[in-house]
C-alpha positions in Angstrom: 122.5 34.1 154.7 123.9 36.8 156.3 124.3 40.1 154.8 127.5 40.9 155.9 128.9 38.0 153.9 127.0 38.9 150.7 128.2 42.4 150.6 131.7 41.2 151.6 131.3 38.1 148.6 130.2 40.5 146.0 132.9 43.2 147.0 135.5 40.4 146.5 133.7 39.2 143.5 134.2 42.4 142.1 138.0 42.8 143.2 138.6 39.7 141.3 136.9 40.9 138.3 138.8 43.9 138.1 141.8 41.8 137.7 140.1 39.5 135.0 140.9 36.6 137.4 139.2 33.2 138.2 137.9 32.1 141.1 140.5 29.0 141.3 143.1 31.4 141.0 142.4 32.8 143.9 141.6 30.0 146.0 144.7 28.4 145.1 146.6 31.9 146.2 144.7 31.4 149.4 145.0 27.8 149.8 141.4 26.7 149.8 139.5 24.7 147.8 137.6 26.5 144.4 134.2 25.5 146.2 135.0 26.7 149.0 136.0 29.8 147.6 132.6 29.8 145.0 130.7 29.7 148.7 132.5 33.0 150.1 131.6 35.2 146.9 128.1 33.8 147.1 127.7 34.9 150.3 127.0 31.7 151.8 129.8 31.6 154.0 132.3 34.3 155.7 136.0 34.1 154.7 138.2 33.8 158.0 139.7 37.0 158.9 143.1 35.7 157.5 142.0 35.1 154.2 140.5 38.1 154.3 143.8 39.9 155.1 145.5 38.3 152.6 143.2 39.4 149.9 143.4 42.5 150.7 146.8 42.6 150.5 146.8 40.8 147.5 144.5 43.8 145.8 146.2 46.6 147.4 142.7 47.8 149.1 142.4 48.5 152.9 139.7 46.5 154.6 137.3 48.7 154.6 137.3 47.9 150.4 136.6 44.6 151.6 134.0 45.4 154.2 132.8 48.5 151.7 128.4 48.8 152.3 128.3 45.9 155.0 127.0 48.1 157.2 125.2 50.1 155.8 121.9 48.5 157.7 123.9 49.1 161.6 125.8 52.0 161.2 126.9 51.7 164.4 129.1 48.6 163.2 131.3 50.4 161.1 133.4 52.0 163.3 134.8 49.1 164.7 135.5 48.1 161.1 137.6 50.8 160.5 139.8 50.7 163.6 139.8 46.9 162.8 141.1 47.8 159.3 144.0 50.2 160.0 145.3 47.8 162.6 145.4 45.1 159.9 146.3 47.1 157.3 149.3 48.0 159.9 149.7 44.1 159.7 150.2 43.7 156.5 152.0 46.3 155.3 154.8 45.4 158.4 154.9 41.4 158.4 153.8 40.3 154.8 155.4 37.1 153.9 158.4 37.5 150.9 156.2 34.7 149.1 153.3 36.8 149.0 154.9 40.1 147.6 157.0 37.9 144.9 153.4 36.4 143.9 151.8 39.9 144.2 154.6 41.4 141.6 154.3 38.3 139.1 150.5 39.0 138.9 151.0 42.9 138.2 
């Protein structure tokens, strides 16, 4: 298994547990099958960038929180994640669809 995918999956599992949501609820929200989301949380596969962006916005965290600890073995890659996160967070803030913001409000 890819260690980055495992760490990201663990982070997603922790964020979901903090909100007391099921894997199915999150899978439905990002429009994937529950079994696929389960594989993401277990680290078997890596979520696509657009799914990670939606999840970061949903949990109201930046991408650094999603990737937290993923680059401990290779810190040289961490700088690119920070830059990527800043770009993605600006895109989330500026381009968040209304249906998405409405759903977030409903879940709070």
